[in-house]
C-alpha positions in Angstrom: -18.6 33.1 43.7 -17.8 31.6 40.3 -15.7 34.6 39.3 -14.0 35.1 42.7 -10.3 34.4 42.9 -10.5 33.3 46.5 -9.9 29.5 46.9 -12.6 29.3 49.5 -15.2 30.5 46.9 -15.8 27.0 45.6 -16.7 25.6 49.1 -19.1 28.6 49.6 -20.7 28.0 46.2 -21.3 24.3 47.2 -22.9 25.5 50.5 -25.2 27.9 48.6 -26.2 25.2 46.1 -27.0 22.7 48.9 -29.3 25.3 50.6 -31.0 26.0 47.2 -31.7 22.3 46.7 -33.0 21.8 50.3 -35.4 24.7 50.0 -36.7 23.9 46.6 -40.5 23.6 46.2 -41.7 21.4 43.3 -44.2 24.1 42.3 -41.3 26.5 41.5 -39.4 26.5 38.2 -36.1 24.7 38.5 -34.4 26.1 35.4 -32.3 28.5 37.5 -30.5 25.4 39.0 -28.6 25.1 35.6 -26.9 28.4 36.4 -26.2 27.3 40.0 -24.6 24.0 39.1 -22.6 25.5 36.3 -21.5 28.4 38.6 -20.4 25.9 41.3 -18.4 23.9 38.7 -16.8 27.1 37.4 -15.8 28.0 41.0 -13.9 24.7 41.3 -12.3 25.5 37.9 -10.8 28.6 39.4 -9.0 26.2 41.8 -8.0 23.8 39.1 -9.8 21.1 41.0 -11.2 18.7 38.4 -12.2 15.9 40.8 -14.4 18.3 42.9 -15.9 19.8 39.8 -16.8 16.3 38.5 -18.3 15.5 41.9 -20.7 18.5 41.4 -21.4 17.3 37.9 -22.4 13.8 39.1 -24.6 15.4 41.8 -26.3 17.3 39.0 -26.8 14.1 37.0 -28.2 12.2 40.0 -30.8 14.9 40.5 -31.6 14.9 36.8 -32.0 11.2 36.8 -34.3 11.0 39.8 -36.4 13.9 38.7 -36.1 15.7 42.1 -36.2 19.1 40.4 -38.9 18.3 38.0 -39.0 18.2 34.2 -37.8 21.8 33.8 -34.3 20.8 35.0 -31.9 19.9 32.2 -28.1 19.9 32.7 -26.3 22.5 30.7 -23.8 21.4 28.0 -21.3 24.0 29.3 -21.1 22.2 32.7 -19.9 19.1 31.0 -17.5 21.1 28.7 -16.0 22.8 31.7 -15.3 19.5 33.5 -13.8 18.0 30.3 -11.6 21.0 29.9 -10.5 20.8 33.5 -9.5 17.2 33.2 -7.6 17.9 30.0 -5.0 19.9 31.9 -5.4 18.6 35.5 -2.4 18.2 37.8 -2.8 17.5 41.5 0.1 19.9 42.2 -1.9 22.8 40.8 -5.0 22.4 42.9 -5.7 25.3 45.2 -7.2 24.4 48.6 -9.7 26.5 50.6 -6.9 27.2 53.1 -4.7 28.9 50.6 -4.6 32.7 50.6 -5.4 34.0 47.1 -2.8 32.3 44.9 -0.1 32.1 47.6 0.5 28.3 47.2 1.3 28.8 43.5 3.0 32.2 44.0 6.5 32.4 42.6 5.9 29.7 39.9 6.7 30.8 36.4 4.1 28.3 35.1 1.8 25.6 36.2 3.2 22.1 36.9 3.0 19.9 33.8 1.2 16.6 34.6 3.2 13.3 34.3 2.6 11.0 31.4 0.5 8.6 33.6 -1.6 11.6 34.9 -2.2 12.7 31.3 -3.5 9.3 30.4 -5.8 9.3 33.4 -6.9 12.8 32.5 -7.9 11.7 29.0 -9.8 8.7 30.4 -11.8 11.0 32.7 -12.5 13.5 29.9 -13.9 10.7 27.7 -16.0 9.3 30.5 -17.6 12.7 31.0 -18.1 13.0 27.3 -20.1 9.7 27.3 -22.3 11.1 30.1 -22.9 14.2 28.0 -24.0 12.0 25.1 -26.3 10.0 27.4 -28.1 13.2 28.4 -28.3 14.3 24.8 -29.9 11.1 23.7 -32.4 11.2 26.6 -33.4 14.8 25.7 -33.7 13.9 22.1 -36.1 11.1 23.0 -38.1 13.7 24.9 -38.2 15.9 21.8 -36.0 18.6 23.3 -34.4 20.2 20.3 -32.6 22.8 22.4 -30.0 20.3 23.8 -27.6 20.2 20.9 -24.1 18.8 20.8 -21.4 20.6 18.9 -17.7 19.8 18.2 -16.3 21.7 21.2 -16.5 19.0 23.9 -15.2 16.4 21.5 -12.3 18.7 20.5 -11.3 19.0 24.2 -11.5 15.2 24.7 -9.4 14.7 21.5 -6.9 17.2 22.7 -6.7 15.5 26.2 -6.0 12.2 24.5 -3.3 13.7 22.2 -1.7 15.3 25.2 -1.2 11.8 26.6 1.5 11.2 24.0 4.9 10.4 25.5 7.6 13.1 25.1 10.0 13.2 22.3 12.8 12.0 24.5 10.9 8.7 24.9 9.9 8.4 21.3 12.1 5.4 20.4 10.7 3.3 23.1 7.1 4.6 23.0 6.6 5.3 19.3 4.1 2.4 19.0 2.2 3.7 22.0 2.2 7.2 20.6 0.7 6.0 17.3 -2.0 4.1 19.2 -2.7 7.2 21.3 -3.3 9.3 18.2 -5.4 6.6 16.6 -7.5 6.5 19.8 -8.0 10.2 19.6 -8.9 9.9 15.9 -11.5 7.3 16.9 -13.3 10.0 18.8 -13.6 11.9 15.6 -15.0 8.8 13.9 -17.5 8.4 16.7 -18.7 12.0 16.9 -19.2 12.2 13.1 -20.5 8.8 12.1 -22.3 7.6 15.2 -23.4 10.8 17.0 -23.9 12.9 13.9 -21.8 15.8 15.3 -20.0 17.8 12.6 -16.3 18.3 13.2 -14.9 21.8 12.8 -11.4 23.1 11.6 -10.0 22.8 15.1 -10.9 19.1 15.3 -8.6 18.4 12.3 -5.9 20.8 13.5 -5.4 18.9 16.7 -5.0 15.5 15.0 -3.0 16.7 12.0 -0.6 18.5 14.4 -0.3 15.4 16.5 0.7 13.3 13.4 3.1 16.0 12.3 4.8 15.9 15.7 5.4 12.2 15.3 7.0 12.5 11.9 10.8 12.1 11.6 13.3 10.2 9.5 12.6 6.5 9.4 9.8 4.1 8.7 7.6 5.1 11.7 8.0 8.8 10.9 7.0 8.2 7.3 3.9 6.3 8.5 3.0 9.2 10.7 3.1 11.5 7.7 1.0 9.1 5.7 -1.6 9.0 8.5 -1.7 12.8 8.4 -2.3 12.9 4.7 -5.0 10.3 4.9 -6.8 12.4 7.5 -6.5 15.5 5.4 -7.9 13.6 2.3 -10.8 12.5 4.4 -11.9 16.1 4.7 -11.0 17.0 1.1 -13.3 14.1 0.0 -16.1 15.4 2.2 -15.8 18.8 0.5 -15.8 17.3 -2.9 -18.9 15.1 -2.2 -20.7 18.2 -0.8 -20.0 20.0 -4.1 -21.2 17.1 -6.2 -24.5 16.7 -4.4 -25.1 20.5 -4.1 -25.8 22.9 -1.3 -29.4 21.9 -0.9 -28.5 18.5 0.4 -26.0 19.8 2.9 -27.8 22.9 4.0 -28.8 21.4 7.4 -25.3 20.0 7.9 -23.6 23.3 7.2 -25.5 25.2 9.8 -23.1 24.0 12.5 -20.0 25.1 10.6 -19.4 28.8 9.9 -19.6 29.3 6.2 -16.7 31.8 6.4 -14.4 29.0 7.4 -12.4 27.6 4.5 -11.3 24.2 5.4 -9.3 22.2 5.1 -7.5 25.5 5.5 -3.9 26.4 4.8 -2.8 25.4 8.3 -4.2 21.9 7.8 -2.3 21.6 4.5 0.9 23.0 6.0 0.8 20.5 8.9 0.8 17.6 6.4 3.5 19.3 4.2 5.6 19.6 7.3 5.0 16.0 8.3 6.3 14.9 4.9 9.3 17.3 5.1 10.3 16.1 8.5 10.9 12.6 7.1 13.9 14.1 5.3 13.5 11.5 2.6 13.1 11.6 -1.2 9.7 10.1 -0.9 8.6 12.7 1.6 9.8 15.6 -0.6 8.0 14.2 -3.6 4.7 13.8 -1.6 5.0 17.3 -0.3 5.5 18.7 -3.8 2.5 16.7 -5.1 0.3 18.0 -2.3 1.5 21.6 -2.9 0.7 21.2 -6.6 -2.7 19.8 -5.7 -3.3 22.9 -3.5 -2.5 25.2 -6.5 -4.8 23.2 -8.8 -7.7 23.3 -6.3 -7.3 27.0 -5.7 -7.2 28.1 -9.3 -9.8 25.5 -10.4 -12.3 26.8 -7.9 -15.7 27.7 -9.3 -15.5 30.8 -11.6 -18.7 32.7 -11.2 -20.1 36.0 -12.5 -19.1 39.0 -10.4 -22.4 40.3 -9.0 -20.9 43.8 -8.8 -20.0 43.9 -12.5 -22.1 45.4 -15.2 -24.3 43.0 -17.3 -22.2 41.6 -20.1 -18.9 42.4 -18.4 -16.1 39.9 -18.8 -15.1 40.4 -15.1 -15.1 37.2 -13.0 -13.8 36.3 -9.6 -12.8 33.0 -8.1 -15.2 31.5 -5.5 -12.8 30.5 -2.8 -15.2 28.5 -0.7 -13.6 25.3 0.7 -10.4 26.2 -1.1 -7.1 26.9 0.7 -4.6 29.2 -1.0 -1.0 28.0 -0.8 1.0 30.6 1.1 4.6 31.4 1.6 5.0 29.0 4.5 3.8 26.1 2.3 6.4 26.9 -0.3 9.1 27.2 2.3 8.3 23.8 3.8 8.5 22.1 0.4 11.8 23.8 -0.5 13.1 22.6 2.9 11.9 19.1 2.1 13.9 19.0 -1.1 16.9 20.6 0.5 17.0 17.6 2.9 16.0 15.0 0.4 19.4 14.5 -1.4 17.5 14.0 -4.6 19.5 14.8 -7.7 16.9 17.3 -8.8 16.5 18.9 -5.4 18.2 22.2 -6.2 16.4 22.5 -9.6 13.0 22.0 -7.9 13.8 24.3 -5.1 14.8 27.1 -7.4 11.7 26.6 -9.5 9.5 26.9 -6.5 11.4 30.0 -5.4 10.9 31.4 -8.9 7.1 30.7 -8.6 7.0 32.6 -5.3 8.8 35.6 -6.9 6.5 35.5 -9.9 3.4 35.6 -7.7 4.8 38.6 -5.7 5.8 40.5 -8.9 2.2 39.9 -10.2 0.9 41.8 -7.2 0.3 39.2 -4.5 2.0 41.0 -1.6 1.4 38.0 0.8 3.9 36.1 -1.3 6.8 38.5 -0.7 9.9 36.2 -0.4 11.6 36.4 3.0 15.0 35.3 4.4 13.7 31.8 5.4 12.7 30.9 1.8 15.9 32.1 0.3 17.9 30.3 3.0 16.0 27.1 2.2 16.7 27.5 -1.5 20.4 28.1 -0.8 20.5 25.0 1.4 19.2 22.9 -1.4 22.2 24.0 -3.5 24.6 23.3 -0.6 23.2 19.8 -0.1 23.1 19.0 -3.8 24.6 15.6 -4.5 26.4 17.1 -7.5 28.1 19.7 -5.4 29.1 17.1 -2.9 30.5 14.9 -5.6 32.7 17.7 -6.8 34.0 18.2 -3.2 35.1 14.6 -3.3 36.5 14.8 -6.8 33.8 12.5 -8.2 32.3 13.0 -11.7 29.3 15.3 -11.3 27.8 14.2 -14.6 24.9 11.9 -13.7 25.3 9.9 -16.9 28.9 9.1 -16.2 
């Protein structure tokens, strides 16, 4: 029933669940009820019915609290995650009722209805409330010595995303910019709580959500520049974590690292590019300089990564390779963003810096880095820096282009 596309499947799943509970004998194992409750919630997820799914979740929690199904019964983390995910995108207009035929009520729509701003705020509140309930179960199970009930970043990421989605649209930015900032800071407080209070390690997606949110709020003017600063502060928080881990050594962070795939390099290049773009969107001299400083830091961190002996080389060989763990390589997008930033900065040196960056890209490509092959976008950005050069505009107006005169 949880995989059926029939809107009536959710009601049938509830009926089956009720019969199972009524016929349960305490002498039997109750572990299979986890699957039953999760399946019933998943059936409501097919109908986009977050309120009904949460009702089943609360029924599961009530049974867990009163011990009706014995000590074997422990709610599944995925049941909470499904409910949080449903609330993160809930819209009453998208709920399918049991009287609908297949998907007839939604048939003909090109996409699902986007919830109103007020509804998105309510959705985020419900997602966080369910997250708190999940944490309560986690703490109870930890007190019982249950090491199998482990929280990870996923439910927190969904709750953070739900809160970020409550940001007012761009058309309302001027009137709601203060509210938008508070919304992102609220979302960021979930990161603080998960990491510092609950001991749950964030993952790359946690930072991607928040950095993208700050980038979206960046624009010319004081508030936009503050958004870019918030983005860089968040990025540096992760950079400092990486540096501290390196200082204290892998032994002290071995346990911590189990939850994060070692193959993940983060902050990754997308995290950096979000911050670079945030600075570039301010279209200010300060934003361009901050973007260039961050790009330069990326280059230093990448090339100053640990140089270690190549295990595949012969003994005594001078061959080495760069250990790229926790180091993001600046890519073509990063360079294009910074060139764009200078093109819009109106700095006197904008065109010189842009051409120097373009030359660096061409040098990397000529040296064999095929990923750095210059494209139309980066050349266009460099040309734009020349067109917007204050010296060229001075010449257009007949002014002296000599900066000393």
